[in-house]
CHARMM-style PDB file with segment names, atoms N, HN, CA, C and O in Angstrom:
ATOM      1  N   MET     1      -3.792   7.567 -12.367  1.00  0.00      PROA
ATOM      2  CA  MET     1      -4.529   8.802 -12.253  1.00  0.00      PROA
ATOM      3  C   MET     1      -3.879   9.669 -11.175  1.00  0.00      PROA
ATOM      4  O   MET     1      -3.656   9.220 -10.051  1.00  0.00      PROA
ATOM      5  N   LYS     2      -3.583  10.910 -11.533  1.00  0.00      PROA
ATOM      6  HN  LYS     2      -3.764  11.275 -12.446  1.00  0.00      PROA
ATOM      7  CA  LYS     2      -2.983  11.848 -10.592  1.00  0.00      PROA
ATOM      8  C   LYS     2      -4.071  12.702  -9.957  1.00  0.00      PROA
ATOM      9  O   LYS     2      -5.094  13.000 -10.574  1.00  0.00      PROA
ATOM     10  N   ILE     3      -3.830  13.080  -8.735  1.00  0.00      PROA
ATOM     11  HN  ILE     3      -3.000  12.839  -8.234  1.00  0.00      PROA
ATOM     12  CA  ILE     3      -4.755  13.956  -8.027  1.00  0.00      PROA
ATOM     13  C   ILE     3      -4.037  15.260  -7.715  1.00  0.00      PROA
ATOM     14  O   ILE     3      -2.922  15.267  -7.195  1.00  0.00      PROA
ATOM     15  N   LYS     4      -4.693  16.353  -8.041  1.00  0.00      PROA
ATOM     16  HN  LYS     4      -5.599  16.347  -8.464  1.00  0.00      PROA
ATOM     17  CA  LYS     4      -4.139  17.677  -7.764  1.00  0.00      PROA
ATOM     18  C   LYS     4      -4.949  18.303  -6.629  1.00  0.00      PROA
ATOM     19  O   LYS     4      -6.178  18.340  -6.678  1.00  0.00      PROA
ATOM     20  N   ILE     5      -4.255  18.786  -5.620  1.00  0.00      PROA
ATOM     21  HN  ILE     5      -3.256  18.756  -5.580  1.00  0.00      PROA
ATOM     22  CA  ILE     5      -4.892  19.448  -4.489  1.00  0.00      PROA
ATOM     23  C   ILE     5      -4.538  20.923  -4.571  1.00  0.00      PROA
ATOM     24  O   ILE     5      -3.374  21.301  -4.437  1.00  0.00      PROA
ATOM     25  N   LYS     6      -5.536  21.739  -4.789  1.00  0.00      PROA
ATOM     26  HN  LYS     6      -6.481  21.432  -4.898  1.00  0.00      PROA
ATOM     27  CA  LYS     6      -5.326  23.182  -4.979  1.00  0.00      PROA
ATOM     28  C   LYS     6      -5.870  23.935  -3.776  1.00  0.00      PROA
ATOM     29  O   LYS     6      -7.044  23.806  -3.428  1.00  0.00      PROA
ATOM     30  N   ILE     7      -5.011  24.719  -3.145  1.00  0.00      PROA
ATOM     31  HN  ILE     7      -4.057  24.825  -3.428  1.00  0.00      PROA
ATOM     32  CA  ILE     7      -5.417  25.558  -2.025  1.00  0.00      PROA
ATOM     33  C   ILE     7      -5.350  27.012  -2.482  1.00  0.00      PROA
ATOM     34  O   ILE     7      -4.284  27.520  -2.829  1.00  0.00      PROA
ATOM     35  N   LYS     8      -6.498  27.665  -2.477  1.00  0.00      PROA
ATOM     36  HN  LYS     8      -7.364  27.252  -2.195  1.00  0.00      PROA
ATOM     37  CA  LYS     8      -6.561  29.079  -2.872  1.00  0.00      PROA
ATOM     38  C   LYS     8      -6.212  29.911  -1.639  1.00  0.00      PROA
ATOM     39  O   LYS     8      -7.062  30.184  -0.792  1.00  0.00      PROA
ATOM     40  N   GLU     9      -4.965  30.300  -1.562  1.00  0.00      PROA
ATOM     41  HN  GLU     9      -4.274  30.078  -2.250  1.00  0.00      PROA
ATOM     42  CA  GLU     9      -4.441  30.975  -0.379  1.00  0.00      PROA
ATOM     43  C   GLU     9      -5.214  32.238  -0.019  1.00  0.00      PROA
ATOM     44  O   GLU     9      -5.396  32.541   1.160  1.00  0.00      PROA
ATOM     45  N   GLU    10      -5.666  32.967  -1.021  1.00  0.00      PROA
ATOM     46  HN  GLU    10      -5.518  32.721  -1.978  1.00  0.00      PROA
ATOM     47  CA  GLU    10      -6.348  34.231  -0.747  1.00  0.00      PROA
ATOM     48  C   GLU    10      -7.716  34.040  -0.093  1.00  0.00      PROA
ATOM     49  O   GLU    10      -8.241  34.973   0.515  1.00  0.00      PROA
ATOM     50  N   TYR    11      -8.307  32.834  -0.210  1.00  0.00      PROA
ATOM     51  HN  TYR    11      -7.881  32.076  -0.704  1.00  0.00      PROA
ATOM     52  CA  TYR    11      -9.613  32.554   0.390  1.00  0.00      PROA
ATOM     53  C   TYR    11      -9.516  31.862   1.744  1.00  0.00      PROA
ATOM     54  O   TYR    11     -10.433  31.966   2.558  1.00  0.00      PROA
ATOM     55  N   CYS    12      -8.428  31.165   1.991  1.00  0.00      PROA
ATOM     56  HN  CYS    12      -7.682  31.081   1.330  1.00  0.00      PROA
ATOM     57  CA  CYS    12      -8.276  30.364   3.209  1.00  0.00      PROA
ATOM     58  C   CYS    12      -8.275  31.249   4.453  1.00  0.00      PROA
ATOM     59  O   CYS    12      -7.620  32.291   4.494  1.00  0.00      PROA
ATOM     60  N   LYS    13      -9.031  30.808   5.473  1.00  0.00      PROA
ATOM     61  HN  LYS    13      -9.563  29.962   5.440  1.00  0.00      PROA
ATOM     62  CA  LYS    13      -9.072  31.534   6.748  1.00  0.00      PROA
ATOM     63  C   LYS    13      -8.409  30.740   7.868  1.00  0.00      PROA
ATOM     64  O   LYS    13      -8.526  31.104   9.038  1.00  0.00      PROA
ATOM     65  N   GLY    14      -7.714  29.659   7.519  1.00  0.00      PROA
ATOM     66  HN  GLY    14      -7.619  29.364   6.569  1.00  0.00      PROA
ATOM     67  CA  GLY    14      -6.931  28.921   8.500  1.00  0.00      PROA
ATOM     68  C   GLY    14      -7.729  28.200   9.564  1.00  0.00      PROA
ATOM     69  O   GLY    14      -7.222  27.984  10.664  1.00  0.00      PROA
ATOM     70  N   CYS    15      -8.964  27.820   9.271  1.00  0.00      PROA
ATOM     71  HN  CYS    15      -9.376  27.995   8.377  1.00  0.00      PROA
ATOM     72  CA  CYS    15      -9.812  27.177  10.280  1.00  0.00      PROA
ATOM     73  C   CYS    15      -9.321  25.777  10.658  1.00  0.00      PROA
ATOM     74  O   CYS    15      -9.554  25.317  11.776  1.00  0.00      PROA
ATOM     75  N   GLY    16      -8.641  25.099   9.724  1.00  0.00      PROA
ATOM     76  HN  GLY    16      -8.452  25.473   8.816  1.00  0.00      PROA
ATOM     77  CA  GLY    16      -8.117  23.769  10.002  1.00  0.00      PROA
ATOM     78  C   GLY    16      -9.113  22.639   9.835  1.00  0.00      PROA
ATOM     79  O   GLY    16      -8.779  21.487  10.113  1.00  0.00      PROA
ATOM     80  N   PHE    17     -10.332  22.933   9.388  1.00  0.00      PROA
ATOM     81  HN  PHE    17     -10.604  23.868   9.163  1.00  0.00      PROA
ATOM     82  CA  PHE    17     -11.327  21.875   9.193  1.00  0.00      PROA
ATOM     83  C   PHE    17     -10.824  20.808   8.222  1.00  0.00      PROA
ATOM     84  O   PHE    17     -11.031  19.614   8.443  1.00  0.00      PROA
ATOM     85  N   CYS    18     -10.168  21.240   7.154  1.00  0.00      PROA
ATOM     86  HN  CYS    18     -10.000  22.210   6.975  1.00  0.00      PROA
ATOM     87  CA  CYS    18      -9.666  20.300   6.146  1.00  0.00      PROA
ATOM     88  C   CYS    18      -8.621  19.363   6.749  1.00  0.00      PROA
ATOM     89  O   CYS    18      -8.587  18.174   6.431  1.00  0.00      PROA
ATOM     90  N   VAL    19      -7.778  19.902   7.613  1.00  0.00      PROA
ATOM     91  HN  VAL    19      -7.806  20.868   7.871  1.00  0.00      PROA
ATOM     92  CA  VAL    19      -6.735  19.104   8.262  1.00  0.00      PROA
ATOM     93  C   VAL    19      -7.371  18.054   9.166  1.00  0.00      PROA
ATOM     94  O   VAL    19      -6.950  16.897   9.171  1.00  0.00      PROA
ATOM     95  N   GLU    20      -8.381  18.456   9.926  1.00  0.00      PROA
ATOM     96  HN  GLU    20      -8.723  19.396   9.921  1.00  0.00      PROA
ATOM     97  CA  GLU    20      -9.026  17.556  10.888  1.00  0.00      PROA
ATOM     98  C   GLU    20      -9.838  16.452  10.219  1.00  0.00      PROA
ATOM     99  O   GLU    20      -9.886  15.332  10.729  1.00  0.00      PROA
ATOM    100  N   ILE    21     -10.477  16.745   9.086  1.00  0.00      PROA
ATOM    101  HN  ILE    21     -10.439  17.654   8.672  1.00  0.00      PROA
ATOM    102  CA  ILE    21     -11.396  15.776   8.486  1.00  0.00      PROA
ATOM    103  C   ILE    21     -10.714  14.769   7.562  1.00  0.00      PROA
ATOM    104  O   ILE    21     -11.305  13.735   7.251  1.00  0.00      PROA
ATOM    105  N   CYS    22      -9.505  15.039   7.124  1.00  0.00      PROA
ATOM    106  HN  CYS    22      -9.026  15.879   7.377  1.00  0.00      PROA
ATOM    107  CA  CYS    22      -8.836  14.153   6.165  1.00  0.00      PROA
ATOM    108  C   CYS    22      -8.590  12.770   6.775  1.00  0.00      PROA
ATOM    109  O   CYS    22      -7.872  12.654   7.768  1.00  0.00      PROA
ATOM    110  N   PRO    23      -9.185  11.713   6.186  1.00  0.00      PROA
ATOM    111  CA  PRO    23      -9.015  10.368   6.743  1.00  0.00      PROA
ATOM    112  C   PRO    23      -7.609   9.794   6.535  1.00  0.00      PROA
ATOM    113  O   PRO    23      -7.229   8.841   7.216  1.00  0.00      PROA
ATOM    114  N   LYS    24      -6.849  10.352   5.621  1.00  0.00      PROA
ATOM    115  HN  LYS    24      -7.158  11.126   5.068  1.00  0.00      PROA
ATOM    116  CA  LYS    24      -5.494   9.860   5.343  1.00  0.00      PROA
ATOM    117  C   LYS    24      -4.408  10.766   5.924  1.00  0.00      PROA
ATOM    118  O   LYS    24      -3.218  10.502   5.757  1.00  0.00      PROA
ATOM    119  N   ASN    25      -4.821  11.827   6.603  1.00  0.00      PROA
ATOM    120  HN  ASN    25      -5.788  12.041   6.738  1.00  0.00      PROA
ATOM    121  CA  ASN    25      -3.882  12.760   7.243  1.00  0.00      PROA
ATOM    122  C   ASN    25      -2.820  13.302   6.285  1.00  0.00      PROA
ATOM    123  O   ASN    25      -1.634  13.346   6.611  1.00  0.00      PROA
ATOM    124  N   ILE    26      -3.269  13.712   5.101  1.00  0.00      PROA
ATOM    125  HN  ILE    26      -4.232  13.676   4.836  1.00  0.00      PROA
ATOM    126  CA  ILE    26      -2.313  14.239   4.122  1.00  0.00      PROA
ATOM    127  C   ILE    26      -2.163  15.755   4.198  1.00  0.00      PROA
ATOM    128  O   ILE    26      -1.356  16.341   3.476  1.00  0.00      PROA
ATOM    129  N   LEU    27      -2.938  16.382   5.069  1.00  0.00      PROA
ATOM    130  HN  LEU    27      -3.593  15.905   5.655  1.00  0.00      PROA
ATOM    131  CA  LEU    27      -2.849  17.828   5.256  1.00  0.00      PROA
ATOM    132  C   LEU    27      -2.381  18.130   6.673  1.00  0.00      PROA
ATOM    133  O   LEU    27      -2.686  17.397   7.613  1.00  0.00      PROA
ATOM    134  N   LYS    28      -1.637  19.219   6.809  1.00  0.00      PROA
ATOM    135  HN  LYS    28      -1.389  19.815   6.046  1.00  0.00      PROA
ATOM    136  CA  LYS    28      -1.250  19.683   8.148  1.00  0.00      PROA
ATOM    137  C   LYS    28      -1.230  21.204   8.141  1.00  0.00      PROA
ATOM    138  O   LYS    28      -1.116  21.832   7.089  1.00  0.00      PROA
ATOM    139  N   GLN    29      -1.343  21.786   9.332  1.00  0.00      PROA
ATOM    140  HN  GLN    29      -1.436  21.275  10.187  1.00  0.00      PROA
ATOM    141  CA  GLN    29      -1.231  23.233   9.441  1.00  0.00      PROA
ATOM    142  C   GLN    29       0.216  23.605   9.167  1.00  0.00      PROA
ATOM    143  O   GLN    29       1.140  22.990   9.699  1.00  0.00      PROA
ATOM    144  N   ASN    30       0.396  24.589   8.355  1.00  0.00      PROA
ATOM    145  HN  ASN    30      -0.355  25.089   7.922  1.00  0.00      PROA
ATOM    146  CA  ASN    30       1.700  25.047   7.912  1.00  0.00      PROA
ATOM    147  C   ASN    30       2.141  26.228   8.774  1.00  0.00      PROA
ATOM    148  O   ASN    30       1.332  26.785   9.517  1.00  0.00      PROA
ATOM    149  N   SER    31       3.371  26.601   8.686  1.00  0.00      PROA
ATOM    150  HN  SER    31       4.028  26.148   8.083  1.00  0.00      PROA
ATOM    151  CA  SER    31       3.823  27.817   9.368  1.00  0.00      PROA
ATOM    152  C   SER    31       3.663  29.036   8.457  1.00  0.00      PROA
ATOM    153  O   SER    31       3.852  30.173   8.888  1.00  0.00      PROA
ATOM    154  N   LYS    32       3.311  28.784   7.194  1.00  0.00      PROA
ATOM    155  HN  LYS    32       3.158  27.860   6.844  1.00  0.00      PROA
ATOM    156  CA  LYS    32       3.124  29.853   6.213  1.00  0.00      PROA
ATOM    157  C   LYS    32       1.729  30.467   6.374  1.00  0.00      PROA
ATOM    158  O   LYS    32       0.755  29.756   6.620  1.00  0.00      PROA
ATOM    159  N   SER    33       1.646  31.772   6.236  1.00  0.00      PROA
ATOM    160  HN  SER    33       2.437  32.350   6.036  1.00  0.00      PROA
ATOM    161  CA  SER    33       0.347  32.436   6.304  1.00  0.00      PROA
ATOM    162  C   SER    33       0.092  33.208   5.008  1.00  0.00      PROA
ATOM    163  O   SER    33       1.015  33.524   4.257  1.00  0.00      PROA
ATOM    164  N   ASN    34      -1.188  33.499   4.772  1.00  0.00      PROA
ATOM    165  HN  ASN    34      -1.937  33.242   5.383  1.00  0.00      PROA
ATOM    166  CA  ASN    34      -1.534  34.278   3.585  1.00  0.00      PROA
ATOM    167  C   ASN    34      -1.434  35.770   3.906  1.00  0.00      PROA
ATOM    168  O   ASN    34      -1.029  36.138   5.009  1.00  0.00      PROA
ATOM    169  N   LEU    35      -1.793  36.616   2.967  1.00  0.00      PROA
ATOM    170  HN  LEU    35      -2.122  36.317   2.071  1.00  0.00      PROA
ATOM    171  CA  LEU    35      -1.662  38.064   3.150  1.00  0.00      PROA
ATOM    172  C   LEU    35      -2.532  38.611   4.278  1.00  0.00      PROA
ATOM    173  O   LEU    35      -2.258  39.683   4.819  1.00  0.00      PROA
ATOM    174  N   LYS    36      -3.589  37.863   4.632  1.00  0.00      PROA
ATOM    175  HN  LYS    36      -3.811  36.992   4.193  1.00  0.00      PROA
ATOM    176  CA  LYS    36      -4.468  38.294   5.724  1.00  0.00      PROA
ATOM    177  C   LYS    36      -3.984  37.787   7.080  1.00  0.00      PROA
ATOM    178  O   LYS    36      -4.571  38.112   8.112  1.00  0.00      PROA
ATOM    179  N   GLY    37      -2.915  36.993   7.077  1.00  0.00      PROA
ATOM    180  HN  GLY    37      -2.438  36.730   6.238  1.00  0.00      PROA
ATOM    181  CA  GLY    37      -2.353  36.489   8.327  1.00  0.00      PROA
ATOM    182  C   GLY    37      -2.881  35.141   8.769  1.00  0.00      PROA
ATOM    183  O   GLY    37      -2.531  34.673   9.853  1.00  0.00      PROA
ATOM    184  N   TYR    38      -3.720  34.499   7.954  1.00  0.00      PROA
ATOM    185  HN  TYR    38      -4.004  34.879   7.074  1.00  0.00      PROA
ATOM    186  CA  TYR    38      -4.263  33.189   8.308  1.00  0.00      PROA
ATOM    187  C   TYR    38      -3.244  32.095   7.998  1.00  0.00      PROA
ATOM    188  O   TYR    38      -2.599  32.114   6.950  1.00  0.00      PROA
ATOM    189  N   ILE    39      -3.108  31.147   8.917  1.00  0.00      PROA
ATOM    190  HN  ILE    39      -3.632  31.132   9.769  1.00  0.00      PROA
ATOM    191  CA  ILE    39      -2.197  30.018   8.729  1.00  0.00      PROA
ATOM    192  C   ILE    39      -2.810  29.056   7.715  1.00  0.00      PROA
ATOM    193  O   ILE    39      -3.970  28.665   7.847  1.00  0.00      PROA
ATOM    194  N   LEU    40      -2.038  28.680   6.717  1.00  0.00      PROA
ATOM    195  HN  LEU    40      -1.096  28.998   6.610  1.00  0.00      PROA
ATOM    196  CA  LEU    40      -2.527  27.849   5.618  1.00  0.00      PROA
ATOM    197  C   LEU    40      -2.277  26.364   5.867  1.00  0.00      PROA
ATOM    198  O   LEU    40      -1.322  25.997   6.552  1.00  0.00      PROA
ATOM    199  N   PRO    41      -3.140  25.508   5.306  1.00  0.00      PROA
ATOM    200  CA  PRO    41      -2.851  24.075   5.345  1.00  0.00      PROA
ATOM    201  C   PRO    41      -1.773  23.744   4.316  1.00  0.00      PROA
ATOM    202  O   PRO    41      -1.565  24.481   3.353  1.00  0.00      PROA
ATOM    203  N   GLU    42      -1.109  22.648   4.535  1.00  0.00      PROA
ATOM    204  HN  GLU    42      -1.278  22.049   5.318  1.00  0.00      PROA
ATOM    205  CA  GLU    42      -0.055  22.194   3.630  1.00  0.00      PROA
ATOM    206  C   GLU    42      -0.322  20.739   3.266  1.00  0.00      PROA
ATOM    207  O   GLU    42      -0.698  19.939   4.123  1.00  0.00      PROA
ATOM    208  N   VAL    43      -0.130  20.402   2.007  1.00  0.00      PROA
ATOM    209  HN  VAL    43       0.175  21.052   1.311  1.00  0.00      PROA
ATOM    210  CA  VAL    43      -0.256  19.017   1.554  1.00  0.00      PROA
ATOM    211  C   VAL    43       1.070  18.330   1.841  1.00  0.00      PROA
ATOM    212  O   VAL    43       2.114  18.759   1.350  1.00  0.00      PROA
ATOM    213  N   ILE    44       1.033  17.253   2.644  1.00  0.00      PROA
ATOM    214  HN  ILE    44       0.185  16.904   3.043  1.00  0.00      PROA
ATOM    215  CA  ILE    44       2.280  16.579   2.987  1.00  0.00      PROA
ATOM    216  C   ILE    44       2.479  15.266   2.238  1.00  0.00      PROA
ATOM    217  O   ILE    44       3.604  14.775   2.149  1.00  0.00      PROA
ATOM    218  N   ASP    45       1.388  14.681   1.690  1.00  0.00      PROA
ATOM    219  HN  ASP    45       0.474  15.080   1.762  1.00  0.00      PROA
ATOM    220  CA  ASP    45       1.536  13.424   0.951  1.00  0.00      PROA
ATOM    221  C   ASP    45       0.405  13.255  -0.053  1.00  0.00      PROA
ATOM    222  O   ASP    45      -0.537  12.496   0.177  1.00  0.00      PROA
ATOM    223  N   ARG    46       0.509  13.965  -1.163  1.00  0.00      PROA
ATOM    224  HN  ARG    46       1.275  14.581  -1.350  1.00  0.00      PROA
ATOM    225  CA  ARG    46      -0.539  13.943  -2.193  1.00  0.00      PROA
ATOM    226  C   ARG    46      -0.826  12.542  -2.710  1.00  0.00      PROA
ATOM    227  O   ARG    46      -1.965  12.230  -3.059  1.00  0.00      PROA
ATOM    228  N   GLU    47       0.191  11.700  -2.761  1.00  0.00      PROA
ATOM    229  HN  GLU    47       1.116  11.953  -2.477  1.00  0.00      PROA
ATOM    230  CA  GLU    47       0.035  10.343  -3.290  1.00  0.00      PROA
ATOM    231  C   GLU    47      -0.927   9.493  -2.459  1.00  0.00      PROA
ATOM    232  O   GLU    47      -1.496   8.528  -2.969  1.00  0.00      PROA
ATOM    233  N   GLU    48      -1.111   9.842  -1.195  1.00  0.00      PROA
ATOM    234  HN  GLU    48      -0.649  10.626  -0.781  1.00  0.00      PROA
ATOM    235  CA  GLU    48      -2.000   9.081  -0.309  1.00  0.00      PROA
ATOM    236  C   GLU    48      -3.462   9.515  -0.405  1.00  0.00      PROA
ATOM    237  O   GLU    48      -4.334   8.877   0.184  1.00  0.00      PROA
ATOM    238  N   CYS    49      -3.733  10.579  -1.134  1.00  0.00      PROA
ATOM    239  HN  CYS    49      -3.024  11.097  -1.612  1.00  0.00      PROA
ATOM    240  CA  CYS    49      -5.101  11.095  -1.260  1.00  0.00      PROA
ATOM    241  C   CYS    49      -6.002  10.044  -1.907  1.00  0.00      PROA
ATOM    242  O   CYS    49      -5.650   9.461  -2.932  1.00  0.00      PROA
ATOM    243  N   ILE    50      -7.175   9.804  -1.297  1.00  0.00      PROA
ATOM    244  HN  ILE    50      -7.461  10.277  -0.464  1.00  0.00      PROA
ATOM    245  CA  ILE    50      -8.121   8.807  -1.823  1.00  0.00      PROA
ATOM    246  C   ILE    50      -9.295   9.467  -2.556  1.00  0.00      PROA
ATOM    247  O   ILE    50     -10.270   8.797  -2.899  1.00  0.00      PROA
ATOM    248  N   PHE    51      -9.202  10.761  -2.791  1.00  0.00      PROA
ATOM    249  HN  PHE    51      -8.410  11.305  -2.512  1.00  0.00      PROA
ATOM    250  CA  PHE    51     -10.195  11.513  -3.563  1.00  0.00      PROA
ATOM    251  C   PHE    51     -11.582  11.477  -2.919  1.00  0.00      PROA
ATOM    252  O   PHE    51     -12.594  11.456  -3.620  1.00  0.00      PROA
ATOM    253  N   CYS    52     -11.627  11.468  -1.591  1.00  0.00      PROA
ATOM    254  HN  CYS    52     -10.805  11.485  -1.021  1.00  0.00      PROA
ATOM    255  CA  CYS    52     -12.921  11.477  -0.899  1.00  0.00      PROA
ATOM    256  C   CYS    52     -13.562  12.868  -0.928  1.00  0.00      PROA
ATOM    257  O   CYS    52     -14.778  13.001  -0.795  1.00  0.00      PROA
ATOM    258  N   LYS    53     -12.740  13.892  -1.102  1.00  0.00      PROA
ATOM    259  HN  LYS    53     -11.752  13.784  -1.210  1.00  0.00      PROA
ATOM    260  CA  LYS    53     -13.168  15.287  -1.208  1.00  0.00      PROA
ATOM    261  C   LYS    53     -13.797  15.835   0.073  1.00  0.00      PROA
ATOM    262  O   LYS    53     -14.489  16.853   0.038  1.00  0.00      PROA
ATOM    263  N   LYS    54     -13.559  15.165   1.203  1.00  0.00      PROA
ATOM    264  HN  LYS    54     -12.997  14.339   1.231  1.00  0.00      PROA
ATOM    265  CA  LYS    54     -14.107  15.660   2.470  1.00  0.00      PROA
ATOM    266  C   LYS    54     -13.570  17.047   2.793  1.00  0.00      PROA
ATOM    267  O   LYS    54     -14.305  17.898   3.295  1.00  0.00      PROA
ATOM    268  N   CYS    55     -12.298  17.279   2.508  1.00  0.00      PROA
ATOM    269  HN  CYS    55     -11.701  16.588   2.100  1.00  0.00      PROA
ATOM    270  CA  CYS    55     -11.699  18.596   2.773  1.00  0.00      PROA
ATOM    271  C   CYS    55     -12.388  19.675   1.944  1.00  0.00      PROA
ATOM    272  O   CYS    55     -12.652  20.776   2.429  1.00  0.00      PROA
ATOM    273  N   GLU    56     -12.671  19.344   0.703  1.00  0.00      PROA
ATOM    274  HN  GLU    56     -12.456  18.450   0.310  1.00  0.00      PROA
ATOM    275  CA  GLU    56     -13.331  20.292  -0.198  1.00  0.00      PROA
ATOM    276  C   GLU    56     -14.752  20.591   0.278  1.00  0.00      PROA
ATOM    277  O   GLU    56     -15.196  21.739   0.246  1.00  0.00      PROA
ATOM    278  N   LEU    57     -15.454  19.561   0.716  1.00  0.00      PROA
ATOM    279  HN  LEU    57     -15.093  18.629   0.742  1.00  0.00      PROA
ATOM    280  CA  LEU    57     -16.839  19.729   1.142  1.00  0.00      PROA
ATOM    281  C   LEU    57     -16.971  20.498   2.453  1.00  0.00      PROA
ATOM    282  O   LEU    57     -17.937  21.238   2.635  1.00  0.00      PROA
ATOM    283  N   ILE    58     -16.019  20.335   3.366  1.00  0.00      PROA
ATOM    284  HN  ILE    58     -15.234  19.734   3.218  1.00  0.00      PROA
ATOM    285  CA  ILE    58     -16.126  20.983   4.678  1.00  0.00      PROA
ATOM    286  C   ILE    58     -15.630  22.425   4.681  1.00  0.00      PROA
ATOM    287  O   ILE    58     -15.946  23.181   5.600  1.00  0.00      PROA
ATOM    288  N   CYS    59     -14.876  22.811   3.691  1.00  0.00      PROA
ATOM    289  HN  CYS    59     -14.620  22.198   2.944  1.00  0.00      PROA
ATOM    290  CA  CYS    59     -14.271  24.150   3.685  1.00  0.00      PROA
ATOM    291  C   CYS    59     -15.348  25.237   3.542  1.00  0.00      PROA
ATOM    292  O   CYS    59     -16.016  25.310   2.511  1.00  0.00      PROA
ATOM    293  N   PRO    60     -15.517  26.084   4.573  1.00  0.00      PROA
ATOM    294  CA  PRO    60     -16.549  27.122   4.498  1.00  0.00      PROA
ATOM    295  C   PRO    60     -16.219  28.239   3.509  1.00  0.00      PROA
ATOM    296  O   PRO    60     -17.104  28.995   3.107  1.00  0.00      PROA
ATOM    297  N   GLU    61     -14.968  28.343   3.123  1.00  0.00      PROA
ATOM    298  HN  GLU    61     -14.250  27.729   3.450  1.00  0.00      PROA
ATOM    299  CA  GLU    61     -14.540  29.413   2.217  1.00  0.00      PROA
ATOM    300  C   GLU    61     -14.318  28.934   0.783  1.00  0.00      PROA
ATOM    301  O   GLU    61     -13.923  29.718  -0.080  1.00  0.00      PROA
ATOM    302  N   ILE    62     -14.571  27.653   0.528  1.00  0.00      PROA
ATOM    303  HN  ILE    62     -14.892  27.016   1.229  1.00  0.00      PROA
ATOM    304  CA  ILE    62     -14.335  27.038  -0.784  1.00  0.00      PROA
ATOM    305  C   ILE    62     -12.901  27.320  -1.243  1.00  0.00      PROA
ATOM    306  O   ILE    62     -12.660  27.696  -2.390  1.00  0.00      PROA
ATOM    307  N   ALA    63     -11.965  27.129  -0.324  1.00  0.00      PROA
ATOM    308  HN  ALA    63     -12.161  26.824   0.608  1.00  0.00      PROA
ATOM    309  CA  ALA    63     -10.564  27.464  -0.582  1.00  0.00      PROA
ATOM    310  C   ALA    63      -9.719  26.267  -0.999  1.00  0.00      PROA
ATOM    311  O   ALA    63      -8.545  26.427  -1.333  1.00  0.00      PROA
ATOM    312  N   ILE    64     -10.297  25.077  -0.984  1.00  0.00      PROA
ATOM    313  HN  ILE    64     -11.251  24.947  -0.713  1.00  0.00      PROA
ATOM    314  CA  ILE    64      -9.528  23.893  -1.368  1.00  0.00      PROA
ATOM    315  C   ILE    64     -10.332  23.101  -2.389  1.00  0.00      PROA
ATOM    316  O   ILE    64     -11.544  22.939  -2.250  1.00  0.00      PROA
ATOM    317  N   SER    65      -9.652  22.615  -3.404  1.00  0.00      PROA
ATOM    318  HN  SER    65      -8.667  22.746  -3.517  1.00  0.00      PROA
ATOM    319  CA  SER    65     -10.319  21.790  -4.411  1.00  0.00      PROA
ATOM    320  C   SER    65      -9.422  20.615  -4.771  1.00  0.00      PROA
ATOM    321  O   SER    65      -8.196  20.722  -4.805  1.00  0.00      PROA
ATOM    322  N   ILE    66     -10.076  19.497  -5.036  1.00  0.00      PROA
ATOM    323  HN  ILE    66     -11.072  19.411  -5.009  1.00  0.00      PROA
ATOM    324  CA  ILE    66      -9.394  18.255  -5.385  1.00  0.00      PROA
ATOM    325  C   ILE    66      -9.802  17.905  -6.810  1.00  0.00      PROA
ATOM    326  O   ILE    66     -10.989  17.822  -7.124  1.00  0.00      PROA
ATOM    327  N   ILE    67      -8.812  17.703  -7.660  1.00  0.00      PROA
ATOM    328  HN  ILE    67      -7.848  17.770  -7.404  1.00  0.00      PROA
ATOM    329  CA  ILE    67      -9.069  17.461  -9.083  1.00  0.00      PROA
ATOM    330  C   ILE    67      -8.320  16.215  -9.523  1.00  0.00      PROA
ATOM    331  O   ILE    67      -7.147  16.034  -9.197  1.00  0.00      PROA
ATOM    332  N   ARG    68      -9.006  15.360 -10.263  1.00  0.00      PROA
ATOM    333  HN  ARG    68      -9.959  15.506 -10.527  1.00  0.00      PROA
ATOM    334  CA  ARG    68      -8.349  14.204 -10.882  1.00  0.00      PROA
ATOM    335  C   ARG    68      -7.820  14.628 -12.230  1.00  0.00      PROA
ATOM    336  O   ARG    68      -8.533  15.225 -13.036  1.00  0.00      PROA
ATOM    337  N   GLU    69      -6.559  14.311 -12.466  1.00  0.00      PROA
ATOM    338  HN  GLU    69      -5.980  13.826 -11.811  1.00  0.00      PROA
ATOM    339  CA  GLU    69      -5.948  14.633 -13.752  1.00  0.00      PROA
ATOM    340  C   GLU    69      -5.621  13.338 -14.476  1.00  0.00      PROA
ATOM    341  O   GLU    69      -5.070  12.405 -13.892  1.00  0.00      PROA
ATOM    342  N   GLU    70      -5.962  13.294 -15.728  1.00  0.00      PROA
ATOM    343  HN  GLU    70      -6.410  14.052 -16.203  1.00  0.00      PROA
ATOM    344  CA  GLU    70      -5.621  12.137 -16.547  1.00  0.00      PROA
ATOM    345  C   GLU    70      -4.141  12.191 -16.876  1.00  0.00      PROA
ATOM    346  O   GLU    70      -3.613  13.250 -17.217  1.00  0.00      PROA
ATOM    347  N   GLU    71      -3.480  11.065 -16.775  1.00  0.00      PROA
ATOM    348  HN  GLU    71      -3.909  10.205 -16.498  1.00  0.00      PROA
ATOM    349  CA  GLU    71      -2.060  11.007 -17.121  1.00  0.00      PROA
ATOM    350  C   GLU    71      -1.927  10.658 -18.593  1.00  0.00      PROA
ATOM    351  O   GLU    71      -2.606   9.762 -19.094  1.00  0.00      PROA
ATOM    352  N   ASN    72      -1.052  11.368 -19.275  1.00  0.00      PROA
ATOM    353  HN  ASN    72      -0.500  12.096 -18.868  1.00  0.00      PROA
ATOM    354  CA  ASN    72      -0.784  11.082 -20.683  1.00  0.00      PROA
ATOM    355  C   ASN    72       0.258   9.986 -20.773  1.00  0.00      PROA
ATOM    356  O   ASN    72       1.337  10.100 -20.192  1.00  0.00      PROA
ATOM    357  N   ASN    73      -0.055   8.939 -21.487  1.00  0.00      PROA
ATOM    358  HN  ASN    73      -0.932   8.846 -21.959  1.00  0.00      PROA
ATOM    359  CA  ASN    73       0.885   7.833 -21.680  1.00  0.00      PROA
ATOM    360  C   ASN    73       1.470   7.907 -23.077  1.00  0.00      PROA
ATOM    361  O   ASN    73       1.204   7.053 -23.924  1.00  0.00      PROA
ATOM    362  N   GLU    74       2.258   8.925 -23.305  1.00  0.00      PROA
ATOM    363  HN  GLU    74       2.474   9.618 -22.618  1.00  0.00      PROA
ATOM    364  CA  GLU    74       2.839   9.116 -24.642  1.00  0.00      PROA
ATOM    365  C   GLU    74       4.162   8.432 -24.759  1.00  0.00      PROA
ATOM    366  OT1 GLU    74       4.794   8.488 -25.814  1.00  0.00      PROA
TER     367      GLU     74
END
């Protein structure tokens, strides 16, 4: 099962809550900013994500979402 971590750059305000709450430390503050000048989080190791969704739940701007994707075994 693959996990997709989607960060909606236009909504992110760079608070860093998602970075701080991640138990696996797969997010970090990036040097990249959005059009409003907010520093964005960056996914550094998607494979380590345990799908706890703490980052999604703590985000006050609903700017991050975690989705499970089914893998096709064709």
